[in-house]
N, C-alpha and C positions, 0 to 999 in steps of 0.2 A: 630863597624865598624869605620874604619879610612878613612875619606874622602881624606886625604893627600896620604895615601898608594894607595887607589883606583885610584885617579887622576894620580898619578905617573905611575901606571901600564898601564893606557891607553896610555901614551906617549912613552912607551918602544917598541923598534923594536924586536919583538919576532918572531922566525921562526915557522910559521905554525898557522893556524886559531884555531885549537883545543887547542894548547898550550896557545894562547892568551886568549881564553875563560876560560880555567882552571885558568890561572894566575889572571884574573879579578875576578873570583869566589872566589879564595883564598883571594885576596885583599879585597873583599867585607866582608868576615868573619873576617879579621885581626883587631887586636887592633892597637894602635898608635905605637907599637914596631914592627908591622908586623907579630905578632904571632897569630896562630889560630889552631884549631884541628877538622875541619869538616871530616866526614867519607867519604869514597869512594862513598858509596850509596847516601849520601846527595849531593855530588858534581855531581854525575852522573845524578841525578834527575834534579838538577838546570841547568845543561849544556845540557840536552837531549842527553846524551851519555851513553855508557855502562861503567861498572866498569873497564873493560879491557882497554877501550879507555882512561879513566881517569888515570890509572896506567901508560900507555904509555906516555901520555902528561906530567905527573909529572916527569918521568925519563928524558924526553927531557928538561924540565924546569930546572931540577937539573944540567944537563950537560951544559946548557947555563948560569948557575949561577944565575938564578932568584929565585930559591926556595931551601931552605935547609929542608930536611925531617929527623926528629929525631924519631926513633921507640921507643915506651915506652910500658911498661906493665901496665895494669890497675889492680885494686884490686882483680879481679877475675882471673887474669892470662892471660887475653886476650891482644892482641896487639893493640895499637892505634898509630896514627901518629900525631906528633906535627910539624906544618909547620912554617917556618919563611920566609917571603918575603924579598928578597935582591934586592934592586933596586939601580942602579948607580945614584949618585947625579949629579948635574950640573957640579961639578968639577971633575967628573970621578971616585970618590971613591964609593965603595959599602956601602950602608947604609941599615939598616933594619927599 
């Protein structure tokens, strides 16, 4: 967990309470580079939301530029998501 990423996520003006909660959850899992890979099920349990609500919030966060989602295949051929939190710095540039 990166305290810097988490605290910066708290300060961001995110459209929608569900999106803010999902952003904070991803930030809580993230390393110092803003990277993490929690499952939809894990995030849904932590946020008290459904998997469908998590997916919707993630799409909105992507459109707002707060999260980049990279789809990857695991060793068994299943799909996993790799998330990078993208937060604007004080000078306006996007940083992970």
